[in-house]
N, C-alpha and C positions, 0 to 999 in steps of 0.2 A: 499375779500381777511379775513375779520375782522369780517365778517360774517360765514365764512366759520369754523375760529378758534374757534368761539363762539359755534359753534354745535359740534365741534370734545370737548371742553371743556365740555359740560352741557355731554356729552358722560362720559368721565373720570372722573369725581366729582359724576354721577351716579352708575358707576363702584366700586371707593373708596366705598362710602356709604353702598352699598349691603355689601362688604368684610367687614365691621367694622361689621353689623349688621350681618353677618353670622360666623363673630369669636367670637362676643357675646356671640350665644349661642353654639357654639362648645368650649368651652375654653379647653376642654383635647388637640386640634391639635396646630399645630408650624405654626406660621404665614406663612413662609417661603415655606412650603411645599402646601399651595393651591394655584392651578392656576389662581384663582379669586383674589385674594392680587397679585401675581408675575403681573398679567397683569394693574390690576389699580397702582400699583408703577410706570410700566412702561410706559402706557396711560400718567402720569401726570407728567411723567418728560417730555417727548416726548413735552407735551403743556407748560410747563414752558419754555424749549430751544426755541420753536416755536417763540414762543411769545415776548421771550426776543430778535429776533433777528429782527422781524417783528417791535417792537415800537423802540427797540433801537438806529436805524440807521435812521430812518423813515425821522428825521427834520435835518439831517446834509449832508451836501453837499459832492457827491459821488467823491473821487481820491481825498481830500482834505486829510492833516494829523491830522486832528482831527476824520476823516471818518477812518481813517487807523487805529488811537489808538484806537479808539471806538473800531470798529471790535475786534481788539485785545482783549481788552477786555470780547469783549463777547465770542466770540472764545475760550478764558482762564474758564469764567462759565459755559461757555454748556459742554465744556471738563471734569470739577468736577464735574458737574450736572452725569451723563453720568457715569463718573468713582463713586460714590457711587452710582448708580444704581445696575451698575455690580455685584458690591461687596455686596449688599443687596439682587439681586436675585440669585447668586454664578453662578457655573455650565455653564453651556451653555453662558451667558450672557457675565460672565470674558473669556469664551474662544474667543467669537467673539471683545470683547475690547481688548483684546491681540492681536488680528490678528491686530485692529484698530492701535494697539500702535506698532506696528513693518513698518508700510505702511510710512515711513519717506520719504519727499519729493514727496507723492502723497496726504497727510495734511497737513493744516496745523501744523506749529511745536507747536503750543499751544495746540492741541488734541495728537500728536504722544509721548509729556516730561508728559504728566498728565496721559495719559495712559499706558505708558510702566512701571509703579507701580503698575501695574496689575501683574506682574510677580511675586512679592512678595508678594503678598495680596492674594494670594489664600486658600480659606478656608481648615480648618481640620476635619474632622470627627473624633469623640468621639473613644476611645479603644473600645468601647461597643458594637459602631456600627462598627468596623471591625473586631470583630471577631463573630459577627453575619455574615456579607458577608463570612468568611472564612465558618465558619461551615456551610452555605446553600449551597455554592458552591462547596468545598471540605469534607462535611460529618465529618469532625474531630475537634476536639477540636485544640485549640495554645498547648500545652503540649505534644500532640501527633503527631504532624507534628513537632517542632522545640524544640531543647534544649532551646535558649533562644529569645525572640521576643522583640526589644527596643521599649516601648510604645511612646518615641518620634520618629514623623517622622524624617527621613533626609531628605522630601522635600513633599511639597504640591504643588500642582496643580490647575485649575479649574474640571480635571476630576479625580482625581485622588491620593494617596497620596502613598510615597515611606517608607517603613521600615525596617532596619535592623535586619537579623535573620542568628540563625548558625543550619543549619539542626544536625541529630543525628549523621552524622559520619563526625562532624567537619567542612563540607566545610562553609562559610560565605556565605549568599544569602543577594537579595534587592526584597522584597518583594511589588508589586504594587498591592493596593486594590484602585479597583472603591467607590467613593462616593455614600453611598445606594441606594441614590434618584436621581440622576444624569438622569438610564435610563431614568425612567418613566415621568421625565420632561424634556429633552431636545425636544423631538418632539413636545409637546404643545409651547414650550419656541420659538424655530423656526418659529411657525404661528403666536404667538404675534410679532414676530417684523417683520416678515411677512406685517401684519398688520398695525402694525405701521407706516413701511416704505414709503409702499403706503399711507398712511396720509399724510405724512413729503413731498412726493411727490403729494400728490396734493396740497397744500398749497404751497409749491414752485417746479414748474415746471421744474427747472431748477439740481433741486436735483436727483439726478439718481444713486444711489450704491445698489436696489436691487440686482446687483449681490453675494454680500455678503451673502444674505437670501438663493442662488442658492446652493453659496460655503456650505455653513453649513448644508444646502439639503443633497449634497451630501456626505457631506466627518464625519460630524459629526457619524454616524451608524459606520464608520470603523473604530474612532477613541476610541468608547464606544464597541468594539468588539478586545480585548486584544489577542487573537487568533491568528488575521488577524496581530496583532504587533508580533508577535512571528515569522510568516512565514517572515515577514516584515525582520527582523533583522536577520535570517538564509538567508535569500537571498542575502542580501546588503553585510553579512560578505564571502559568497562565492564570490560574483561578483566582491570584492575590495579585494579578498587577499591578489594581487598582492603586499598591501600596507603593511609590513610588521610594521609600524608604527600605524596602527591603528588597535585598539581591538573595537567588538563589543561584549557584556558581554552574553554567552551560555544561554539559556532557559531551565528551568526544566520543561518540558514538565508535568511530574506527578505532576505538584504541580500547573499547569497553567489552570484557564478555562477566558470563555468570560470576567469575572472580576476582576480576580485574573492572576498575568505573575511575575512567579516567577523568576529569572537570579542571575549567577554569580553577588557578588558585587564588585564594582568597585572605588576606589577612586581617585583623583583626586580636581585639582583645575581647577573653572570654566575658560575658554578659552578668556574672559574679565578681567581674575584679572592678573594685571601684577607685583603687589607686588608676589603673590605666584608665580609666573614663577622667579620672582630674587632671590626670597627666594630659589630656588631649582633650579638656576643656568640654569632655561629652556629658548630658545634662541626664543625669537618672532617674528624674521624675518623666521625662522624654520616655526615655527606654522602657521603661516601666510601663507607660501608658501605649504604647506602638506595639508590645510583647502581648499587651490584656487584648487589645484592640484585633491581632492577628490571629489568636488563638480563639476569642469570640467568634469570628469572622469562621473561623475554620469548623469548629463546632458546632454554632447555633445558627448559621445560613444555609453553609455549603455541605456540614454534615463528611468531609477528608480530612481527617486531624492527625498532623504529625504528632506521632505518641512517644520521641523520644527526646523531649526539650533537657534535657540535664547540659550542663553551662558549656563544656567541649563543645556540643552543636549548635550554639548561639553566640557569634561572633556581632563585636559591635564596632565601631569604627568611624571616621571622619573622609566621606567621600573625598579621595586626592583633586579630581576636577571643580565639585561643585561647594565643596567645604562642606557638605550636609552630614546631620548625622543617619547611618546605617546599620540595620540590621542585617545578619548575613547568616540562612539557615542552612545549615549541613547535616547529614547523616539520615537521609529519606527512605530506609527499610522498613521501617516499622510505622505503617499507617492505619486508623485506624475508619470503615466504613458503616457511618451511623445509618440504622436501615430512619426512613422519614416519620415514622409513627413513634419510635425510640425518641427521636432529634426534638420532637414536638415536647412529645409529655416530657422530657429532660428541660426543654426553653420553658415549658409553663413552672415546674419543678420552682427552678433559678428566680424566674419572677415572683412567685410567693416566699422563697427564701429572704428575698431582698426585702420584698416589702413587710414580714413576718406573719404572713397571712398561713395561719396552723393548717386550719381546714383543705387550703388548698396543698400544705404539702403534706398533709396525710394521703389526700387524694390520689397525687401524680406519684407519691412514693409508694403507694398498693401499685399503681398499673404497672410501675417499675419494678414489680413482684419483689418487694422487700416485707409486705404483710405490715404485721404486728410491730416492727421492727424500726418503721419509720422515724423517729426519733432519734434511734442509734445510727442512722441514716442519714438524716441530716446532719449531724455534728461531725460523721466521719467524712462526708463530704465537703463541708465549710471549713471542717478545722475549728470550730467552735461551739461553747457550752451552748448547752439546751436555753437557760435563759435569754444567750446573744439572739440564738434562734428564733426564740418566740417574739422580742423585740424588732425583730426584722434585723440581719447582717449589716442591710447600707446604713442604719442608722446607732449600729454599737460598735467603738474604735475596737482593738487588740489588743489586752491589756497581759503584761508579764504572766500575772495568776493565773489570769485563761489558760494562755497555753499549760503552764505547769497541770492545771488543773485536766486539759486535754491529753495530755502525757498520761498521766496517774492513769486515768481512765481506760485508756487503750492496753493498761496493762493489767487494770481489773477486769475488763470484758472482753477479754483476748477470746474464748470460747464465743461470746454472741456474736464476735466481726470475723469471726469466723465460719458460724451459721449464715450471717447478711452477706459474704462474699461468696458463700456458695448458691445464693439465691439468685444475686441479682443477676440481669443475661450479661453474656459472655462482652460484649460490648463495653457494659460499665468496667471493665475490672483494668482493663486497657486506662482511659476517663479520669479514675481515681490514681491512675499512675503519674498518667501526666498534669492533674492538679497538683499532687504533691511537688513536682518536679516544680512547676512553675510558683507555687507557693515559698519553698524555697529559694528560691534566685531574687522574689518581692520580698523576703526576708532577713535576704543580705545586703540586699538594696536597700533595706530599711522604707519601702514602701508600698509591704501588705496590706491589705483590706484601705488603701486608698480610694477616697472615693469615685477618683475616675477608671477605675477599673470595674465597679457597679457601674455606670453608665454607660461605660462600653459595654458590657454585658445587657443592659436593658435595652439600650436600641437596638444591637443584633436578635436578642428573643423576640422583639416587636415587629424587626421586620422579616425575622422566621416567621413569626404565629399570621401577620396579615401575609404573608406569601400564598401560605397555607391554604387562609381563609378563599384566597381568591378565585384559587384554583379549584373550588367546590363549588361555589358563587354561579349560580344559575342565571343569574339577569345582568345586563350592565349598570343598571341602577345601581345594584346589590356590590358589586364590582369599584364603582364608585365611593358608593360609603364606607366600605374597608378600606380604602384608599385614602378617602380625608380624614379616616377615623388614625389610619397609620401618621399621618401626618399630623395632626395637633399630637398625639403622642410623642413624636419626636422634637416637634415646637417645644413642650414640654419639659423634658427631659434635655435642650439644649437653652432653655430658660435659666433649668435648676445649676446644668454645670457655671452657666455665666454667672450665676448668683454666687458658688461654692468661687469660682475666680477669682472675684469683686469682695469676698469675704475676706479671702488670703492672700491680697495685694495692699501694695501701699496704702490706694485710693481705700477700701475697704478698714484701715485702722483708721482712717483721718475721718472716715465718715462714723465709727465707730467713735472715736473722742470726741468728735463733736456733738453728737447724742447726750453723751454723757454728762457737759460741758451743759447743754442745755438743761437738759435733766436737772443738773445741782443746782444751777440758777433759778429754776420754779421750786 
């Protein structure tokens, strides 16, 4: 293996040296724009990380306390090097780094906690670059399009940044402008990642994260097309119009192109900002419950899923007119369309997970392609221990010790997790990312594993399965029977929800005290 690494490092050294020579003779160029430099930087980082793992743990007994402590240090150093690489190469590298940072319980904690900062470390384009993109795509100067345009962006992401502006008719809008060089660099960056991940797999056969490149290849072109994002926004707004508390900003098509998206400006605090919610008297439990309703509807009933719910894309606010709490959903570039058979198997799997139906868990996990890894799959999907899965995750509260156990096992079973992620249908990968982002929000809001989230999921799964059965029914009597069964199940779920509400209310406390007194007197 040392010989392999020596050959790889020689190539990396040659690339870096040739990059330096090229730059020396082309002093007008920005180094970050040159593919050779970007590849050299990524190759050098990959070699250093690989060498660290190969040498640091070589003379330590596997499984000892010293081994795990040392491995944690290597994880931390490697994650920091990876973070620095993403910040230096920007664009697609930051996007993939953000994806990795969201994979809680799939990657060691040292990686996820270090890479999470990439959500706030995205680059900003200069005002000159923003004006140039607008000039090229809309054919006009800023002053011709807006009466005012804030030079400081409201937020910067890996692919674009958003500026607040005012139209000539007085409406306030948000203008999302793509970083100018992302479009040309993204395809080359993906090739670089593919080469380097293949190299790492060659050095460490247990490493099997090629699914990252496959997902980037498929999703990056969609995320870079802002017209596609606008269409997704309108589709989800119509699809979830029955939720009055959900707001999706209206798109201004006359001021939108593949690199520019103009929409109504929406104010609010990030969904994980508890201080903001406290200041504005926003009920944290209501927000968590509505977020669960929204995503359960998207995943289980509609099969059209917003796959980037990191806190910057989900705002909460009090409506200025009605004073009711609202959720504002932003950034609609990445959606997953779930195939009907996959969606129904996923519905039935979650029903089994909530009830602790191990036979059902095995059956529907196998139908989703995970084979004998179904216990690991159940733990990855729910971020719960196998003990909790057996008991039914709807019946067992999350504990700190269980969280610690899950994180430790993520590091211990990394090869098996890699194998699992390469087995599952590609649709599952974005759902896992979405689950982890939502779980992170719930953890911050301290509402994780609340009974309401499982109730919402149960309700949506029941509706989805019943709708499928009705579509296959051959007679009106059979369809009526399915509808009555669905209504009965939904009624039982609502009754259970009422029971939990009474149990947690002052009335429940009073009844409990009364029953205790009666028991004591007898």
